[in-house]
C-alpha positions as a Markdown table, in Angstrom:
| # | Residue | x | y | z |
|---|---|---|---|---|
| 1 | Met | 0.3 | 0.0 | 0.2 |
| 2 | Asp | 1.4 | 3.4 | -1.1 |
| 3 | Ser | 1.9 | 6.0 | 1.9 |
| 4 | Thr | 0.2 | 9.3 | 0.9 |
| 5 | Pro | 1.7 | 12.5 | 2.5 |
| 6 | Val | -1.1 | 14.5 | 4.4 |
| 7 | Thr | -0.1 | 18.0 | 4.2 |
| 8 | Tyr | -1.8 | 20.2 | 6.5 |
| 9 | Ala | -2.2 | 24.4 | 5.5 |
| 10 | Pro | -3.8 | 26.3 | 8.1 |
| 11 | Arg | -6.1 | 28.8 | 7.1 |
| 12 | Pro | -4.9 | 32.6 | 8.6 |
| 13 | Asp | -8.4 | 33.6 | 9.7 |
| 14 | Thr | -8.7 | 30.2 | 11.9 |
| 15 | Thr | -8.7 | 30.6 | 15.6 |
| 16 | Pro | -6.9 | 27.6 | 17.5 |
| 17 | Asp | -10.4 | 26.6 | 19.1 |
| 18 | Gln | -11.7 | 26.5 | 15.8 |
| 19 | Ala | -8.5 | 23.9 | 14.1 |
| 20 | Arg | -9.4 | 21.6 | 17.2 |
| 21 | Asp | -13.0 | 21.4 | 16.7 |
| 22 | Ile | -12.5 | 21.1 | 12.8 |
| 23 | Arg | -9.7 | 18.2 | 13.7 |
| 24 | Gly | -12.4 | 16.7 | 16.0 |
| 25 | Arg | -15.1 | 16.7 | 13.6 |
| 26 | Ala | -12.4 | 15.4 | 10.9 |
| 27 | Trp | -11.4 | 12.2 | 13.1 |
| 28 | Thr | -15.1 | 11.8 | 14.3 |
| 29 | Phe | -15.8 | 11.5 | 10.1 |
| 30 | Val | -12.9 | 8.6 | 9.8 |
| 31 | Phe | -14.1 | 6.5 | 13.0 |
| 32 | Glu | -17.6 | 6.4 | 12.0 |
| 33 | Cys | -17.0 | 5.2 | 8.6 |
| 34 | His | -14.2 | 2.5 | 9.9 |
| 35 | Ala | -17.1 | 1.5 | 12.3 |
| 36 | Lys | -19.5 | 1.1 | 9.1 |
| 37 | Lys | -16.8 | -1.4 | 7.3 |
| 38 | Glu | -16.5 | -3.1 | 10.7 |
| 39 | Ala | -20.2 | -3.5 | 10.6 |
| 40 | Ala | -21.1 | -5.0 | 7.4 |
| 41 | Pro | -21.8 | -8.6 | 7.2 |
| 42 | Glu | -19.0 | -10.7 | 6.0 |
| 43 | Ser | -21.4 | -12.5 | 3.8 |
| 44 | Arg | -22.0 | -9.0 | 1.9 |
| 45 | Pro | -18.7 | -6.9 | 2.2 |
| 46 | Glu | -19.7 | -4.4 | -0.7 |
| 47 | Asp | -22.6 | -2.5 | 1.1 |
| 48 | Ala | -19.5 | -1.4 | 3.1 |
| 49 | Lys | -17.5 | -0.2 | 0.5 |
| 50 | Glu | -21.0 | 1.3 | -1.0 |
| 51 | Arg | -21.8 | 3.1 | 2.4 |
| 52 | Ser | -18.5 | 4.2 | 2.9 |
| 53 | Trp | -18.2 | 5.8 | -0.6 |
| 54 | Asn | -21.6 | 7.4 | -0.4 |
| 55 | Ala | -20.4 | 8.7 | 3.3 |
| 56 | Ser | -18.0 | 10.5 | 1.3 |
| 57 | Ser | -19.3 | 11.6 | -1.3 |
| 58 | Ala | -22.0 | 13.3 | 0.9 |
| 59 | Thr | -19.6 | 15.1 | 3.0 |
| 60 | Glu | -17.4 | 16.4 | 0.1 |
| 61 | Lys | -21.0 | 18.0 | -1.2 |
| 62 | Tyr | -22.2 | 19.4 | 2.0 |
| 63 | Thr | -18.9 | 20.1 | 4.1 |
| 64 | Gly | -17.0 | 21.5 | 1.2 |
């Protein structure tokens, strides 16, 4: 698996409290996606992939 670096460029108008809240929401999203994948029955692993894709596309549309 290739390791893609994650870069972070802080916005100049973001306060430390806002940055902390944003990171918290991002981690919440990551953990919820992982939990959904883990919850998929082994007999239907494609369900987890579909839910994960739907969740990420919705996030891009409504939080970007």
